[in-house]
C-alpha positions as CSV (number, residue, x, y, z in Angstrom):
1,M,34.1,118.6,-119.7
2,T,35.4,116.1,-117.2
3,A,36.9,117.5,-114.0
4,V,39.8,115.8,-112.2
5,T,40.2,115.5,-108.5
6,L,42.9,117.8,-107.2
7,P,45.4,116.7,-104.4
8,R,45.4,118.8,-101.3
9,L,47.6,120.3,-98.6
10,S,46.2,121.9,-95.5
11,W,47.1,124.2,-92.7
12,G,45.1,125.0,-89.5
13,D,42.4,123.3,-87.4
14,P,40.2,120.9,-89.4
15,D,37.3,122.0,-87.2
16,S,37.7,125.7,-87.9
17,S,34.5,127.6,-88.9
18,K,36.4,129.4,-91.7
19,T,37.9,127.5,-94.6
20,A,39.8,129.0,-97.5
21,L,41.0,127.4,-100.8
22,L,44.4,128.4,-102.1
23,V,45.1,128.2,-105.9
24,H,48.6,128.5,-107.3
25,G,49.7,130.0,-110.6
26,L,51.2,128.5,-113.8
27,G,54.3,126.3,-113.2
28,S,53.8,126.4,-109.5
29,S,52.3,124.1,-106.8
30,A,50.1,123.9,-103.8
31,A,53.1,123.8,-101.6
32,L,54.3,127.2,-102.8
33,M,51.2,128.7,-101.2
34,W,52.6,127.8,-97.8
35,M,53.2,131.3,-96.5
36,L,49.5,132.2,-97.1
37,G,48.3,128.9,-95.6
38,D,50.5,129.4,-92.5
39,A,49.3,133.0,-92.0
40,L,45.7,132.0,-92.3
41,A,46.1,129.1,-89.9
42,N,47.7,131.5,-87.4
43,T,44.5,133.7,-87.5
44,G,42.0,130.8,-87.0
45,W,41.4,129.7,-90.6
46,R,41.8,126.3,-92.1
47,A,43.5,126.7,-95.5
48,I,43.6,124.1,-98.2
49,A,45.8,124.4,-101.2
50,V,45.5,122.3,-104.4
51,D,47.8,121.2,-107.2
52,L,46.2,122.2,-110.5
53,R,45.9,119.7,-113.3
54,G,49.3,119.0,-114.9
55,H,51.1,120.4,-111.8
56,G,52.5,118.7,-108.7
57,D,50.8,115.4,-108.0
58,A,47.6,116.3,-109.9
59,P,46.3,114.2,-112.8
60,R,47.6,114.9,-116.3
61,T,45.1,115.5,-119.1
62,T,45.1,116.8,-122.6
63,D,42.9,119.9,-121.8
64,Y,44.7,122.9,-120.3
65,T,42.2,125.6,-121.1
66,V,41.4,128.0,-118.3
67,T,37.8,126.6,-118.5
68,A,39.2,123.1,-117.7
69,Y,41.2,124.4,-114.8
70,A,38.0,126.2,-113.6
71,S,36.0,123.0,-113.9
72,D,38.3,121.2,-111.5
73,L,38.1,124.1,-109.0
74,A,34.3,124.2,-109.2
75,A,34.2,120.6,-108.3
76,T,36.5,121.2,-105.3
77,R,34.6,121.7,-102.1
78,P,35.3,122.0,-98.4
79,D,34.9,118.7,-96.4
80,N,31.3,119.7,-95.5
81,D,30.5,120.0,-99.3
82,G,29.3,123.5,-98.8
83,S,30.8,126.8,-100.0
84,W,34.3,128.0,-99.4
85,D,34.5,131.0,-97.1
86,A,37.2,132.4,-99.3
87,V,39.1,131.4,-102.4
88,I,42.5,132.9,-102.9
89,G,44.1,132.5,-106.3
90,H,47.3,133.7,-107.9
91,S,47.8,134.4,-111.7
92,L,46.4,131.4,-113.6
93,G,44.7,130.2,-110.4
94,A,43.1,133.5,-110.0
95,A,41.8,133.5,-113.6
96,A,40.4,129.9,-113.2
97,S,38.8,131.0,-109.8
98,V,37.1,133.9,-111.6
99,V,35.6,131.5,-114.1
100,A,34.4,129.1,-111.4
101,A,32.9,131.8,-109.2
102,A,31.1,133.5,-112.2
103,S,29.6,130.1,-113.2
104,D,28.5,129.2,-109.6
105,P,28.1,132.1,-107.2
106,A,27.6,129.6,-104.4
107,W,31.0,128.1,-104.8
108,T,32.7,130.7,-102.5
109,R,31.5,133.6,-100.3
110,R,34.6,135.7,-101.2
111,L,37.4,135.9,-103.8
112,V,40.9,137.3,-103.3
113,L,43.0,137.4,-106.5
114,L,46.7,137.9,-106.5
115,D,47.9,139.7,-109.7
116,P,45.3,137.8,-111.7
117,A,46.0,136.7,-115.3
118,I,42.7,138.1,-116.6
119,L,44.0,138.8,-120.1
120,V,47.3,137.4,-121.4
121,D,48.1,138.3,-124.9
122,G,50.7,140.1,-127.0
123,H,53.7,141.2,-124.9
124,E,52.4,139.6,-121.7
125,A,52.0,136.2,-123.4
126,Q,55.6,136.4,-124.6
127,V,56.8,137.3,-121.1
128,V,54.9,134.4,-119.6
129,R,56.2,131.9,-122.1
130,R,59.8,133.0,-121.8
131,S,59.6,132.9,-118.0
132,Q,58.3,129.3,-118.0
133,E,60.9,128.3,-120.6
134,R,63.7,129.7,-118.5
135,A,62.5,127.8,-115.4
136,F,62.4,124.5,-117.2
137,D,65.6,125.0,-119.1
138,D,67.7,125.6,-116.0
139,N,66.0,124.5,-112.7
140,R,69.0,124.9,-110.4
141,I,68.4,126.5,-107.1
142,E,71.3,128.9,-107.7
143,V,69.5,130.4,-110.6
144,V,66.3,130.9,-108.6
145,Q,68.3,132.4,-105.7
146,A,70.0,134.8,-108.1
147,E,66.8,135.9,-109.8
148,H,64.9,136.2,-106.5
149,P,67.4,136.9,-103.7
150,H,64.7,138.4,-101.4
151,W,62.5,135.3,-101.4
152,H,62.3,133.1,-98.3
153,P,64.6,130.0,-98.5
154,Q,61.6,127.7,-98.5
155,D,60.3,129.5,-101.6
156,H,63.6,128.8,-103.4
157,E,63.4,125.2,-102.5
158,L,59.7,124.8,-103.4
159,K,60.0,126.6,-106.7
160,I,62.6,124.0,-107.7
161,D,60.4,121.2,-106.6
162,A,57.3,122.7,-108.4
163,V,59.1,123.0,-111.7
164,A,60.5,119.4,-111.3
165,R,57.1,118.0,-110.7
166,A,55.1,120.0,-113.2
167,S,54.5,118.7,-116.7
168,R,56.4,121.0,-119.1
169,W,54.0,119.9,-121.8
170,A,51.0,121.0,-119.7
171,V,52.6,124.4,-119.0
172,E,53.3,124.9,-122.7
173,Q,49.8,123.8,-123.6
174,T,48.3,126.2,-121.1
175,S,49.7,129.0,-123.3
176,A,49.0,127.3,-126.6
177,Q,45.4,126.3,-125.8
178,N,44.3,129.6,-124.4
179,Q,44.1,131.7,-127.6
180,P,42.7,134.0,-126.5
181,W,43.5,133.9,-122.8
182,D,40.8,136.3,-121.7
183,V,38.3,136.0,-118.8
184,R,37.2,139.6,-118.7
185,A,33.6,138.6,-119.5
186,D,33.6,136.2,-116.5
187,A,35.0,139.0,-114.3
188,A,32.2,141.3,-115.4
189,R,29.7,138.7,-114.4
190,L,31.0,138.2,-110.8
191,T,28.6,138.8,-108.0
192,T,30.9,137.4,-105.4
193,P,32.7,140.1,-103.3
194,T,36.1,140.2,-104.8
195,H,39.4,141.9,-103.8
196,I,42.4,142.1,-106.1
197,I,45.8,142.4,-104.6
198,G,47.9,143.7,-107.5
199,A,51.6,143.7,-108.2
200,D,53.4,146.9,-108.6
201,P,53.4,148.0,-112.3
202,E,56.8,149.6,-111.7
203,I,58.2,146.1,-111.1
204,Y,55.9,143.9,-113.2
205,S,52.2,143.2,-113.1
206,L,49.8,141.2,-115.3
207,F,46.9,143.3,-114.0
208,T,47.2,146.9,-114.7
209,G,46.2,149.7,-117.2
210,D,43.1,149.3,-119.3
211,V,42.5,145.7,-118.3
212,A,42.4,146.6,-114.6
213,A,40.2,149.7,-115.3
214,E,37.7,147.5,-117.2
215,V,37.5,144.8,-114.6
216,L,37.1,147.3,-111.8
217,E,34.0,148.6,-113.4
218,N,32.2,145.7,-111.6
219,A,31.1,147.2,-108.3
220,N,31.7,143.9,-106.6
221,I,35.5,144.2,-107.2
222,T,38.0,146.3,-105.3
223,M,41.7,146.5,-105.5
224,S,44.9,147.3,-103.6
225,V,48.6,147.1,-104.7
226,V,51.6,145.7,-103.0
227,A,54.3,148.4,-103.6
228,G,57.6,147.0,-104.7
229,A,56.2,143.5,-105.5
230,G,56.4,141.8,-108.9
231,H,54.0,139.2,-110.3
232,S,54.2,137.0,-107.2
233,P,53.5,139.4,-104.4
234,H,53.1,136.6,-101.8
235,R,56.7,135.7,-102.4
236,D,58.2,139.2,-103.2
237,K,56.6,141.1,-100.3
238,P,54.9,138.5,-98.1
239,D,54.3,140.7,-95.0
240,D,52.5,143.4,-97.0
241,T,50.6,140.8,-99.1
242,I,49.4,138.9,-96.0
243,R,48.3,142.2,-94.4
244,Q,46.2,143.1,-97.4
245,L,44.8,139.6,-97.6
246,L,43.7,139.5,-94.0
247,E,42.2,143.0,-94.4
248,A,40.2,141.8,-97.4
249,L,38.9,138.8,-95.4
250,L,37.5,140.9,-92.5
């Protein structure tokens, strides 16, 4: 499998001793990780976010399996070509980060996963597909504002930009090519200290119930939940999410 080189955005001092990789979810972009990048920079970290293949300015390919996304991440290293001090992934980005870390324990010293898409099938797969279809069918800022009135104005702007710059075909193929979409075996193999920041199941979460219970059988994995947050806790409840993130990185 051939990896592609992912474009980067960065926050913080390039000479910082702590460097984190930020990995967005399906239909999103590096820029939409801005709030986490800014918070990390303000606490002394350097944060680097990447556009995943088929998204933003990243190369387009024909392979949109989670394994392919993971291969790109595994080839992504800090400037010193060593290990990341932390990798922070959301949804699809979290799933791909799990696969990369399970395959190469030296890739990162720590994982933080935001409502990870560990298993996406049945009802969840339909929800994901419908959500992406709605975004591409009507990408007006008024629609995003109405659906997410509590989001920061920059998240509204950047969500519109992310959808405009993503390949609709790539997003559709991510669902079509991942049958099954299931990285539970990779999560079970993780030896990297991992913390999951889950969404509130009362709102909507991809990581809950039997799937969460199974993944948490790995003693290297812990979990907290952002009350009142849906699938994108870093946009729904940024203050609580950032607090839990920084606690996980201590």
